[in-house]
ZADO-1210 file (C-alpha; in nm, 4 decimals, padded with zeros to 6 digits):
<atoms>
<atom x="21.4652" y="25.9007" z="13.0223" code="MET" pos="1"/>
<atom x="21.4564" y="25.8172" z="13.4097" code="LYS" pos="2"/>
<atom x="21.6624" y="25.9942" z="13.5587" code="LEU" pos="3"/>
<atom x="21.9246" y="25.9407" z="13.8041" code="HIS" pos="4"/>
<atom x="21.9429" y="26.1110" z="14.1485" code="ARG" pos="5"/>
<atom x="22.2323" y="26.1608" z="14.3229" code="GLU" pos="6"/>
<atom x="22.2967" y="26.2477" z="14.7408" code="PHE" pos="7"/>
<atom x="22.5624" y="26.4687" z="14.8506" code="HIS" pos="8"/>
<atom x="22.6215" y="26.5867" z="15.1734" code="ARG" pos="9"/>
<atom x="22.8607" y="26.8686" z="15.0610" code="VAL" pos="10"/>
<atom x="22.4781" y="27.0059" z="14.9186" code="ASP" pos="11"/>
<atom x="22.4748" y="27.0792" z="15.3079" code="ARG" pos="12"/>
<atom x="22.8100" y="27.2526" z="15.3991" code="VAL" pos="13"/>
<atom x="22.6681" y="27.6205" z="15.3869" code="GLY" pos="14"/>
<atom x="22.3425" y="27.5490" z="15.5842" code="TRP" pos="15"/>
<atom x="22.4879" y="27.2751" z="15.8419" code="LEU" pos="16"/>
<atom x="22.8047" y="27.5008" z="15.9168" code="ARG" pos="17"/>
<atom x="22.5905" y="27.7841" z="16.0047" code="ALA" pos="18"/>
<atom x="22.3241" y="27.5747" z="16.1838" code="SER" pos="19"/>
<atom x="22.5661" y="27.3437" z="16.4392" code="VAL" pos="20"/>
<atom x="22.7442" y="27.7097" z="16.4892" code="LEU" pos="21"/>
<atom x="22.4735" y="27.8642" z="16.6053" code="GLY" pos="22"/>
<atom x="22.2903" y="27.6597" z="16.8159" code="ALA" pos="23"/>
<atom x="22.6513" y="27.4857" z="16.9745" code="ASN" pos="24"/>
<atom x="22.7192" y="27.8777" z="17.0093" code="ASP" pos="25"/>
<atom x="22.3997" y="27.9473" z="17.1955" code="GLY" pos="26"/>
<atom x="22.4046" y="27.6380" z="17.4676" code="LEU" pos="27"/>
<atom x="22.7893" y="27.6893" z="17.5337" code="ILE" pos="28"/>
<atom x="22.7650" y="28.0432" z="17.6298" code="SER" pos="29"/>
<atom x="22.4675" y="28.0488" z="17.7682" code="THR" pos="30"/>
<atom x="22.4672" y="27.7284" z="17.9700" code="GLY" pos="31"/>
<atom x="22.7977" y="27.8071" z="18.0831" code="SER" pos="32"/>
<atom x="22.6889" y="28.1790" z="18.1851" code="LEU" pos="33"/>
<atom x="22.4130" y="28.0402" z="18.3846" code="ILE" pos="34"/>
<atom x="22.6593" y="27.7904" z="18.5255" code="VAL" pos="35"/>
<atom x="22.9096" y="28.0415" z="18.6240" code="GLY" pos="36"/>
<atom x="22.6396" y="28.2379" z="18.7927" code="MET" pos="37"/>
<atom x="22.5012" y="27.9692" z="18.9980" code="ALA" pos="38"/>
<atom x="22.8381" y="27.9125" z="19.1397" code="ALA" pos="39"/>
<atom x="22.9089" y="28.2498" z="19.2327" code="ALA" pos="40"/>
<atom x="22.5979" y="28.1491" z="19.4066" code="GLN" pos="41"/>
<atom x="22.3656" y="28.4025" z="19.2371" code="ALA" pos="42"/>
<atom x="22.0005" y="28.4157" z="19.3702" code="SER" pos="43"/>
<atom x="21.7784" y="28.2184" z="19.1259" code="SER" pos="44"/>
<atom x="21.6076" y="28.5547" z="18.9600" code="THR" pos="45"/>
<atom x="21.9408" y="28.6789" z="18.9034" code="THR" pos="46"/>
<atom x="22.0659" y="28.3459" z="18.7071" code="VAL" pos="47"/>
<atom x="21.7138" y="28.3537" z="18.5393" code="VAL" pos="48"/>
<atom x="21.7999" y="28.7374" z="18.3844" code="LEU" pos="49"/>
<atom x="22.1781" y="28.6551" z="18.3286" code="ALA" pos="50"/>
<atom x="22.0282" y="28.3934" z="18.1503" code="GLY" pos="51"/>
<atom x="21.7851" y="28.5631" z="17.9283" code="ALA" pos="52"/>
<atom x="22.0077" y="28.8156" z="17.8460" code="ALA" pos="53"/>
<atom x="22.2518" y="28.5842" z="17.7262" code="GLY" pos="54"/>
<atom x="22.0097" y="28.4511" z="17.4748" code="LEU" pos="55"/>
<atom x="21.9092" y="28.8086" z="17.3304" code="VAL" pos="56"/>
<atom x="22.2441" y="28.9662" z="17.3007" code="GLY" pos="57"/>
<atom x="22.4180" y="28.6730" z="17.1619" code="GLY" pos="58"/>
<atom x="22.1223" y="28.5919" z="16.9164" code="ALA" pos="59"/>
<atom x="22.1335" y="28.9792" z="16.8315" code="LEU" pos="60"/>
<atom x="22.5275" y="28.9333" z="16.8505" code="SER" pos="61"/>
<atom x="22.5333" y="28.6256" z="16.5686" code="MET" pos="62"/>
<atom x="22.2850" y="28.7587" z="16.3414" code="ALA" pos="63"/>
<atom x="22.4864" y="29.0983" z="16.3065" code="ALA" pos="64"/>
<atom x="22.8118" y="28.9404" z="16.2673" code="GLY" pos="65"/>
<atom x="22.6593" y="28.6935" z="16.0477" code="GLU" pos="66"/>
<atom x="22.4627" y="28.9688" z="15.8651" code="TYR" pos="67"/>
<atom x="22.7835" y="29.1917" z="15.7968" code="VAL" pos="68"/>
<atom x="22.9961" y="28.8599" z="15.6829" code="SER" pos="69"/>
<atom x="22.7447" y="28.7625" z="15.4506" code="VAL" pos="70"/>
<atom x="22.6797" y="29.0836" z="15.3059" code="SER" pos="71"/>
<atom x="23.0499" y="29.1574" z="15.1897" code="SER" pos="72"/>
<atom x="23.0050" y="28.8241" z="15.0128" code="GLN" pos="73"/>
<atom x="22.7421" y="28.9312" z="14.8567" code="ALA" pos="74"/>
<atom x="22.9041" y="29.3117" z="14.7894" code="ASP" pos="75"/>
<atom x="23.2445" y="29.0733" z="14.6317" code="SER" pos="76"/>
<atom x="22.9744" y="28.8846" z="14.4157" code="GLU" pos="77"/>
<atom x="22.7794" y="29.1648" z="14.2826" code="SER" pos="78"/>
<atom x="23.1545" y="29.3707" z="14.1951" code="ALA" pos="79"/>
<atom x="23.2434" y="29.0413" z="14.0163" code="ASP" pos="80"/>
<atom x="22.8454" y="29.0307" z="13.8486" code="LEU" pos="81"/>
<atom x="22.8622" y="29.3942" z="13.7263" code="ALA" pos="82"/>
<atom x="23.2684" y="29.3951" z="13.5824" code="ARG" pos="83"/>
<atom x="23.1934" y="29.0354" z="13.4289" code="GLU" pos="84"/>
<atom x="22.8645" y="29.2355" z="13.2307" code="ARG" pos="85"/>
<atom x="23.0350" y="29.5174" z="13.1012" code="LEU" pos="86"/>
<atom x="23.3526" y="29.2502" z="13.0034" code="GLU" pos="87"/>
<atom x="23.0913" y="29.0467" z="12.8277" code="LEU" pos="88"/>
<atom x="22.9698" y="29.3863" z="12.7156" code="HIS" pos="89"/>
<atom x="23.2967" y="29.5303" z="12.5640" code="ASN" pos="90"/>
<atom x="23.4557" y="29.2129" z="12.4599" code="ALA" pos="91"/>
<atom x="23.2485" y="28.8965" z="12.3390" code="PRO" pos="92"/>
<atom x="23.4716" y="28.6955" z="12.1797" code="GLU" pos="93"/>
<atom x="23.7531" y="28.7240" z="12.4424" code="ALA" pos="94"/>
<atom x="23.4978" y="28.6770" z="12.7003" code="GLU" pos="95"/>
<atom x="23.3904" y="28.3783" z="12.4409" code="GLN" pos="96"/>
<atom x="23.7773" y="28.1894" z="12.4420" code="ARG" pos="97"/>
<atom x="23.8206" y="28.2815" z="12.8035" code="GLU" pos="98"/>
<atom x="23.5091" y="28.0092" z="12.8414" code="LEU" pos="99"/>
<atom x="23.6678" y="27.7896" z="12.5857" code="GLU" pos="100"/>
<atom x="23.9712" y="27.7388" z="12.7696" code="GLY" pos="101"/>
<atom x="23.7841" y="27.7058" z="13.1009" code="ILE" pos="102"/>
<atom x="23.6290" y="27.4273" z="12.9673" code="TYR" pos="103"/>
<atom x="23.9748" y="27.2777" z="12.8071" code="VAL" pos="104"/>
<atom x="24.1298" y="27.2932" z="13.1359" code="SER" pos="105"/>
<atom x="23.8823" y="27.0532" z="13.2160" code="ARG" pos="106"/>
<atom x="23.9605" y="26.8006" z="12.9680" code="GLY" pos="107"/>
<atom x="23.7477" y="26.9242" z="12.6878" code="LEU" pos="108"/>
<atom x="23.8774" y="26.9001" z="12.3630" code="SER" pos="109"/>
<atom x="23.9336" y="27.2671" z="12.2108" code="ARG" pos="110"/>
<atom x="23.6630" y="27.2072" z="11.9564" code="GLU" pos="111"/>
<atom x="23.4106" y="27.0424" z="12.1563" code="LEU" pos="112"/>
<atom x="23.5233" y="27.3226" z="12.4509" code="ALA" pos="113"/>
<atom x="23.4259" y="27.5583" z="12.1330" code="ALA" pos="114"/>
<atom x="23.1011" y="27.4588" z="12.1000" code="GLN" pos="115"/>
<atom x="22.9847" y="27.4264" z="12.4952" code="VAL" pos="116"/>
<atom x="23.1272" y="27.7925" z="12.4676" code="ALA" pos="117"/>
<atom x="22.9542" y="27.9062" z="12.1922" code="VAL" pos="118"/>
<atom x="22.5921" y="27.7843" z="12.3120" code="GLN" pos="119"/>
<atom x="22.6484" y="27.8385" z="12.6772" code="LEU" pos="120"/>
<atom x="22.7022" y="28.2033" z="12.5454" code="THR" pos="121"/>
<atom x="22.3977" y="28.1758" z="12.3577" code="ALA" pos="122"/>
<atom x="22.2072" y="28.0921" z="12.6383" code="HIS" pos="123"/>
<atom x="22.3299" y="28.2908" z="12.9203" code="ASP" pos="124"/>
<atom x="22.6478" y="28.4499" z="12.8995" code="ALA" pos="125"/>
<atom x="22.6563" y="28.5957" z="13.2344" code="LEU" pos="126"/>
<atom x="22.4967" y="28.3352" z="13.3928" code="ALA" pos="127"/>
<atom x="22.8022" y="28.0377" z="13.2617" code="ALA" pos="128"/>
<atom x="23.0380" y="28.2672" z="13.3600" code="HIS" pos="129"/>
<atom x="22.9159" y="28.3311" z="13.7126" code="ALA" pos="130"/>
<atom x="22.8714" y="27.9822" z="13.7098" code="ARG" pos="131"/>
<atom x="23.2443" y="27.8532" z="13.5553" code="ASP" pos="132"/>
<atom x="23.4749" y="28.1160" z="13.5779" code="GLU" pos="133"/>
<atom x="23.3548" y="28.3332" z="13.9100" code="LEU" pos="134"/>
<atom x="23.2266" y="28.0222" z="14.0795" code="GLY" pos="135"/>
<atom x="22.8768" y="28.1846" z="14.1509" code="ILE" pos="136"/>
<atom x="22.5509" y="27.9809" z="14.1486" code="THR" pos="137"/>
<atom x="22.2198" y="28.0571" z="14.2146" code="ASP" pos="138"/>
<atom x="22.2282" y="27.7668" z="14.5211" code="LEU" pos="139"/>
<atom x="22.5593" y="27.9461" z="14.6347" code="THR" pos="140"/>
<atom x="22.5058" y="28.3165" z="14.6462" code="ARG" pos="141"/>
<atom x="22.5372" y="28.5017" z="14.9384" code="ALA" pos="142"/>
<atom x="22.1821" y="28.5903" z="15.1299" code="GLN" pos="143"/>
<atom x="22.2657" y="28.7671" z="15.4029" code="PRO" pos="144"/>
<atom x="21.8544" y="28.8471" z="15.5773" code="VAL" pos="145"/>
<atom x="21.8039" y="28.4821" z="15.5666" code="LEU" pos="146"/>
<atom x="22.1769" y="28.4158" z="15.7110" code="ALA" pos="147"/>
<atom x="22.1569" y="28.6586" z="15.9913" code="ALA" pos="148"/>
<atom x="21.7917" y="28.4889" z="16.1207" code="LEU" pos="149"/>
<atom x="21.9396" y="28.1176" z="16.0549" code="ALA" pos="150"/>
<atom x="22.2117" y="28.2388" z="16.2757" code="SER" pos="151"/>
<atom x="21.9713" y="28.3888" z="16.6005" code="ALA" pos="152"/>
<atom x="21.7609" y="28.1222" z="16.5690" code="GLY" pos="153"/>
<atom x="21.9427" y="27.8675" z="16.6207" code="ALA" pos="154"/>
<atom x="22.1506" y="28.0148" z="16.8467" code="PHE" pos="155"/>
<atom x="21.8225" y="28.0853" z="17.0434" code="ALA" pos="156"/>
<atom x="21.7406" y="27.7202" z="17.0283" code="THR" pos="157"/>
<atom x="22.1053" y="27.6279" z="17.1338" code="GLY" pos="158"/>
<atom x="22.0430" y="27.8859" z="17.4274" code="ALA" pos="159"/>
<atom x="21.6903" y="27.7740" z="17.5695" code="LEU" pos="160"/>
<atom x="21.7402" y="27.4473" z="17.6715" code="PRO" pos="161"/>
<atom x="21.9826" y="27.5628" z="17.9972" code="PRO" pos="162"/>
<atom x="21.7358" y="27.9250" z="18.0478" code="LEU" pos="163"/>
<atom x="21.4630" y="27.6255" z="18.0940" code="LEU" pos="164"/>
<atom x="21.6344" y="27.4629" z="18.3676" code="LEU" pos="165"/>
<atom x="21.7404" y="27.7798" z="18.5685" code="ALA" pos="166"/>
<atom x="21.3895" y="27.8731" z="18.5349" code="LEU" pos="167"/>
<atom x="21.2371" y="27.5400" z="18.6617" code="LEU" pos="168"/>
<atom x="21.5448" y="27.3768" z="18.9138" code="LEU" pos="169"/>
<atom x="21.6271" y="27.5158" z="19.2526" code="PRO" pos="170"/>
<atom x="21.8882" y="27.6635" z="19.2985" code="GLN" pos="171"/>
<atom x="22.0795" y="27.3430" z="19.4986" code="SER" pos="172"/>
<atom x="22.0523" y="27.1543" z="19.1746" code="LEU" pos="173"/>
<atom x="22.1235" y="27.4436" z="18.9153" code="LEU" pos="174"/>
<atom x="22.4703" y="27.3974" z="18.8573" code="THR" pos="175"/>
<atom x="22.5193" y="27.0155" z="18.8259" code="VAL" pos="176"/>
<atom x="22.1746" y="26.9314" z="18.6398" code="CYS" pos="177"/>
<atom x="22.2761" y="27.2058" z="18.4029" code="VAL" pos="178"/>
<atom x="22.6705" y="27.1359" z="18.3204" code="PHE" pos="179"/>
<atom x="22.4760" y="26.7766" z="18.2791" code="ALA" pos="180"/>
<atom x="22.2400" y="26.8462" z="18.0809" code="ALA" pos="181"/>
<atom x="22.4246" y="27.1279" z="17.8446" code="SER" pos="182"/>
<atom x="22.7062" y="26.8114" z="17.8073" code="LEU" pos="183"/>
<atom x="22.4781" y="26.6014" z="17.6571" code="LEU" pos="184"/>
<atom x="22.2988" y="26.8321" z="17.4223" code="LEU" pos="185"/>
<atom x="22.6177" y="26.8881" z="17.3153" code="LEU" pos="186"/>
<atom x="22.7241" y="26.5865" z="17.2336" code="CYS" pos="187"/>
<atom x="22.4162" y="26.4847" z="17.0205" code="ALA" pos="188"/>
<atom x="22.4109" y="26.7694" z="16.8780" code="LEU" pos="189"/>
<atom x="22.8069" y="26.6864" z="16.7622" code="GLY" pos="190"/>
<atom x="22.6609" y="26.3651" z="16.6827" code="ALA" pos="191"/>
<atom x="22.4218" y="26.4950" z="16.4782" code="VAL" pos="192"/>
<atom x="22.5996" y="26.7261" z="16.2934" code="ALA" pos="193"/>
<atom x="22.8208" y="26.4353" z="16.2158" code="ALA" pos="194"/>
<atom x="22.5786" y="26.1657" z="16.0683" code="ARG" pos="195"/>
<atom x="22.4627" y="26.4867" z="15.8427" code="LEU" pos="196"/>
<atom x="22.8291" y="26.5305" z="15.7674" code="GLY" pos="197"/>
<atom x="22.9120" y="26.1721" z="15.6891" code="GLY" pos="198"/>
<atom x="23.1344" y="26.1597" z="15.9729" code="ALA" pos="199"/>
<atom x="23.2358" y="25.9248" z="16.2690" code="ASN" pos="200"/>
<atom x="22.9415" y="26.0172" z="16.5685" code="LEU" pos="201"/>
<atom x="23.1899" y="25.9456" z="16.8439" code="LEU" pos="202"/>
<atom x="23.3989" y="26.1707" z="16.7068" code="HIS" pos="203"/>
<atom x="23.1542" y="26.4444" z="16.6414" code="GLY" pos="204"/>
<atom x="22.9947" y="26.3929" z="16.9588" code="ALA" pos="205"/>
<atom x="23.3316" y="26.4425" z="17.1699" code="LEU" pos="206"/>
<atom x="23.5040" y="26.6506" z="17.0200" code="ARG" pos="207"/>
<atom x="23.1791" y="26.9576" z="17.1119" code="VAL" pos="208"/>
<atom x="23.1085" y="26.7673" z="17.4316" code="GLY" pos="209"/>
<atom x="23.5021" y="26.8310" z="17.5143" code="PHE" pos="210"/>
<atom x="23.5223" y="27.2170" z="17.4487" code="TRP" pos="211"/>
<atom x="23.1733" y="27.2496" z="17.6153" code="GLY" pos="212"/>
<atom x="23.3362" y="27.0839" z="17.9335" code="VAL" pos="213"/>
<atom x="23.6422" y="27.3109" z="17.9322" code="ILE" pos="214"/>
<atom x="23.4063" y="27.5947" z="17.8635" code="ALA" pos="215"/>
<atom x="23.1437" y="27.5324" z="18.1833" code="MET" pos="216"/>
<atom x="23.4029" y="27.4387" z="18.4064" code="ALA" pos="217"/>
<atom x="23.6065" y="27.7566" z="18.3264" code="VAL" pos="218"/>
<atom x="23.3285" y="27.9587" z="18.4013" code="THR" pos="219"/>
<atom x="23.2038" y="27.7633" z="18.6727" code="GLY" pos="220"/>
<atom x="23.4994" y="27.7786" z="18.8774" code="VAL" pos="221"/>
<atom x="23.5512" y="28.1742" z="18.7892" code="ALA" pos="222"/>
<atom x="23.1890" y="28.2048" z="18.9721" code="GLY" pos="223"/>
<atom x="23.2766" y="28.0595" z="19.2240" code="ARG" pos="224"/>
<atom x="23.6530" y="28.1736" z="19.2777" code="LEU" pos="225"/>
<atom x="23.5862" y="28.5672" z="19.2603" code="PHE" pos="226"/>
<atom x="23.1333" y="28.5909" z="19.2993" code="GLY" pos="227"/>
<atom x="22.9591" y="28.6931" z="19.6057" code="VAL" pos="228"/>
<atom x="22.6080" y="28.6186" z="19.7067" code="ALA" pos="229"/>
<atom x="22.3761" y="28.8481" z="19.5610" code="LEU" pos="230"/>
</atoms>
């Protein structure tokens, strides 16, 4: 029998959110930092060093934050699974009735729900309860190290373009070019995220671009007002 394959964008929600957030954060924070330093009339060397420090520090901060956050989720999942394993050992009949009730609430008849609960319990009781009672599957299990590496990589990827511009452009063009390039990349990033998520491309681009403009403009004004030649 030929299988019918379906494509669902919801499968992308986890990694899409982390990737967009990391790249967007890297691009805005590093671009804003470079714009602010350039507006403060810092030397080219100082601007580049500040941008590099922002890239490294931001990537490590993103990695640490994501690792701690996802580790907390992993700890909660492990605790729930341990409790479920204990309950299956101590009260298997009650746990099977619990599964049956879940399937009845989803629309199955009592008789069919009982059959499904019996068969799934016989196959892998813990997996059945993890999936249908706790909402935990292999695809959704928390992976702290992978999440940390992905966040750090996404941040560094977003931070790299403004840093490269700071390395290559003369001081006189740096503020305008970094601002324009960062805005263009932010809009492109927003459009790509919207496309992958099935949303309107223009709305996605404008949403990300708007906040990028605010961040870089405020940082640039702050650098101009409070900066001194270094």
